[in-house]
Phi, psi and omega in degrees: 000325177299319182291323176307304177296322183292310183297324175296315177300314179297324178292319182293320181292321178295318173299325183279309190276312190276310185275343179070039185248036184292319176296324181291317181297316179301311176305309185294316181285333177288322176297318179302306180311303178302328178290326175295316177295318173299319178303317178297314183294323173298319177294320179300312179297321175294319179297320181294319175302316176295324176294325180283342179244039179297336184274008175290171177304135189305316183293317178300311180300322176295318182297305180306314187293318180292326182288327179292317181291318176304310179299312173297328176295314178300322173298320180291321179296317174302316176305305181303310179307313178298314180303318176291323188266323188243152170295144181297158176301323182294322182293321178294321172301313178299319182297315180296323184289318180300319176300315177295324178296322180291332189283000000 
């Protein structure tokens, strides 16, 4: 896990310093951050829809509910793994912004 963060930081610095892609990295990580927020909103909307349709046939409701929770659990596991192994999107954005400010 330590190597993952270090290698990610090195890759970002290479893109920033050598390739001159600081603005591109900022845009990329801002988009990823926005995508993560949309994913959370989608899960909330699906949860509301499930709660509003409790009166559907029990087997259908059970299958939909289980699919929802399995998908949400997988997403949460991926989030936790990413937080442990890689710098956050915000940290990466701030690194690129600091480099641009120093320039």
